[in-house]
C-alpha positions as CSV (number, residue, x, y, z in Angstrom):
1,X,0.0,0.0,0.0
2,X,2.9,2.3,0.7
3,X,4.1,1.7,-2.8
4,X,0.8,3.0,-4.2
5,X,0.9,6.0,-1.9
6,X,4.4,6.9,-2.9
7,X,3.5,6.3,-6.6
8,X,0.5,8.7,-6.2
9,X,2.6,11.3,-4.5
10,X,5.3,11.0,-7.2
11,X,2.6,11.3,-9.9
12,X,1.1,14.5,-8.3
13,X,4.6,16.0,-8.0
14,X,5.3,15.3,-11.6
15,X,2.0,17.0,-12.7
16,X,2.7,19.9,-10.4
17,X,6.2,20.4,-12.0
18,X,4.6,20.4,-15.4
19,X,2.0,23.0,-14.5
20,X,4.8,25.3,-13.2
21,X,6.5,25.3,-16.5
22,X,7.3,28.9,-17.8
23,X,4.4,29.7,-20.1
24,X,5.8,33.1,-21.1
25,X,2.6,35.0,-20.2
26,X,4.5,38.1,-19.4
27,X,5.5,38.5,-23.0
28,X,3.1,40.5,-25.3
29,X,1.1,38.5,-27.8
30,X,2.7,39.2,-31.1
31,X,-0.5,38.5,-33.0
32,X,-0.5,38.4,-36.8
33,X,2.4,39.9,-38.8
34,X,1.8,43.6,-39.3
35,X,1.0,45.0,-42.7
36,X,4.0,46.2,-44.6
37,X,4.3,50.0,-44.5
38,X,3.8,51.6,-47.9
39,X,6.0,54.6,-48.7
40,X,4.6,57.3,-51.0
41,X,6.4,60.2,-52.7
42,X,3.6,62.5,-51.5
43,X,1.4,61.5,-48.6
44,X,-1.1,64.0,-47.3
45,X,-4.2,64.3,-45.2
46,X,-6.8,66.3,-47.1
47,X,-9.2,68.7,-45.4
48,X,-11.2,69.9,-48.4
49,X,-13.5,68.0,-50.6
50,X,-16.2,69.1,-53.0
51,X,-18.3,67.3,-55.5
52,X,-20.6,67.8,-58.4
53,X,-23.2,65.1,-59.2
54,X,-24.2,65.0,-62.9
55,X,-26.3,61.9,-62.9
56,X,-26.9,60.8,-66.5
57,X,-26.3,64.3,-68.0
58,X,-23.1,63.4,-69.7
59,X,-23.8,59.8,-70.7
60,X,-24.3,60.7,-74.3
61,X,-21.0,62.6,-74.7
62,X,-17.7,61.3,-75.8
63,X,-16.4,61.6,-72.3
64,X,-18.8,59.8,-70.0
65,X,-18.8,60.6,-66.3
66,X,-21.4,61.0,-63.5
67,X,-19.4,62.8,-60.8
68,X,-16.7,65.5,-60.5
69,X,-14.6,65.4,-57.3
70,X,-12.0,67.8,-56.0
71,X,-10.0,66.8,-52.9
72,X,-7.1,68.8,-51.5
73,X,-5.0,69.6,-48.4
74,X,-5.2,73.4,-49.0
75,X,-8.0,75.6,-50.3
76,X,-8.0,77.1,-53.8
77,X,-6.8,80.7,-53.7
78,X,-8.8,83.8,-54.9
79,X,-9.2,83.7,-58.6
80,X,-9.3,79.9,-58.7
81,X,-5.6,79.3,-58.5
82,X,-4.0,76.5,-56.6
83,X,-1.7,77.1,-53.7
84,X,1.9,76.4,-54.6
85,X,2.3,74.3,-51.4
86,X,-0.9,72.3,-52.0
87,X,-1.8,68.9,-53.4
88,X,-5.1,68.8,-55.4
89,X,-6.8,65.7,-56.8
90,X,-9.2,66.5,-59.7
91,X,-11.2,63.4,-60.5
92,X,-14.0,62.6,-62.9
93,X,-15.8,59.4,-61.8
94,X,-18.4,57.0,-62.9
95,X,-20.4,56.2,-59.8
96,X,-23.7,54.5,-59.2
97,X,-26.5,57.0,-59.8
98,X,-26.5,58.4,-56.3
99,X,-25.9,62.0,-55.2
100,X,-23.3,61.0,-52.6
101,X,-20.4,58.9,-53.9
102,X,-21.2,55.3,-53.2
103,X,-19.1,53.0,-51.0
104,X,-16.6,50.9,-53.0
105,X,-13.3,50.9,-54.7
106,X,-12.9,53.0,-57.9
107,X,-10.1,52.2,-60.3
108,X,-8.6,54.2,-63.1
109,X,-9.7,53.4,-66.6
110,X,-8.6,54.7,-70.0
111,X,-12.1,53.9,-71.4
112,X,-13.7,57.4,-71.3
113,X,-16.5,56.8,-73.8
114,X,-18.7,54.5,-71.8
115,X,-20.3,54.3,-68.5
116,X,-18.8,51.7,-66.1
117,X,-19.5,52.0,-62.4
118,X,-16.7,52.4,-59.9
119,X,-14.2,53.9,-62.4
120,X,-12.0,57.0,-62.5
121,X,-11.5,58.5,-66.0
122,X,-7.9,58.5,-67.1
123,X,-6.2,60.5,-69.8
124,X,-6.6,64.2,-69.4
125,X,-9.9,63.9,-67.4
126,X,-8.4,63.2,-64.0
127,X,-5.1,64.6,-62.7
128,X,-3.1,65.7,-59.7
129,X,-1.8,69.3,-59.1
130,X,1.2,69.2,-56.8
131,X,3.2,72.4,-56.1
132,X,1.4,74.1,-59.0
133,X,2.5,71.3,-61.5
134,X,-0.1,69.1,-63.2
135,X,0.5,65.3,-63.2
136,X,-1.5,62.9,-65.3
137,X,-2.5,59.6,-63.6
138,X,-1.2,56.3,-64.9
139,X,-2.9,54.0,-62.3
140,X,-4.7,54.4,-59.1
141,X,-7.6,53.6,-56.8
142,X,-10.1,55.6,-54.7
143,X,-11.8,53.7,-51.8
144,X,-14.9,55.1,-50.2
145,X,-16.3,53.9,-46.9
146,X,-19.1,55.1,-44.6
147,X,-20.6,57.1,-47.5
148,X,-24.0,57.4,-45.7
149,X,-22.7,58.9,-42.4
150,X,-19.1,60.2,-42.3
151,X,-17.4,59.4,-45.6
152,X,-13.8,58.3,-45.7
153,X,-12.1,58.7,-49.0
154,X,-8.6,57.2,-49.5
155,X,-6.8,57.8,-52.8
156,X,-3.6,56.0,-54.0
157,X,-2.3,57.1,-57.4
158,X,0.8,56.7,-59.5
159,X,1.5,59.4,-62.1
160,X,2.8,58.9,-65.6
161,X,6.2,60.1,-64.3
162,X,6.2,57.3,-61.7
163,X,5.6,59.4,-58.6
164,X,3.2,57.9,-56.0
165,X,0.6,59.9,-54.2
166,X,-1.7,59.1,-51.3
167,X,-4.3,61.1,-49.3
168,X,-7.2,60.5,-47.0
169,X,-10.2,62.7,-46.5
170,X,-12.7,62.1,-43.7
171,X,-15.9,64.0,-43.2
172,X,-19.1,65.3,-44.8
173,X,-18.4,67.3,-47.9
174,X,-20.5,69.7,-50.0
175,X,-21.7,68.7,-53.4
176,X,-23.9,70.2,-56.0
177,X,-26.6,68.3,-57.9
178,X,-26.4,69.3,-61.6
179,X,-28.3,66.2,-62.8
180,X,-31.6,68.0,-63.2
181,X,-30.4,71.1,-65.2
């Protein structure tokens, strides 16, 4: 019987030693690998956004778009000139037929003669003005979230010269409805 008692005590002691093993609970949980940081040539936070909704007013033209959007980090100066320190995104979009820009990801297209939802017109129709210099866009996206409440618009673009641009605008913005004129 003493053998069983000693065996039971030895078993509990072995289990106790296992449970006292260092479980490294003091170390922070590393979680998933972080997203790689993207570096842009120009990275701004925009504070100004203004839109014009055209609806189907331009669908029969050679250049087809439903929305004009201007986003910038500095206001336009008197006389309509851009500030030499500012970054301005001038975009013509094909959005769903809604006065506010719909949630989704918009991509640049060179097809400017037809209506395709969630596109940004390329060529001379959309461009960036940076330090008073106009840059045409080679590729890019615009992602819109929370369109119904507090829109967040994130733009990532590459110019034909190879410069990369990024901006984020958050907030309600004024727009004009020109679809009924």
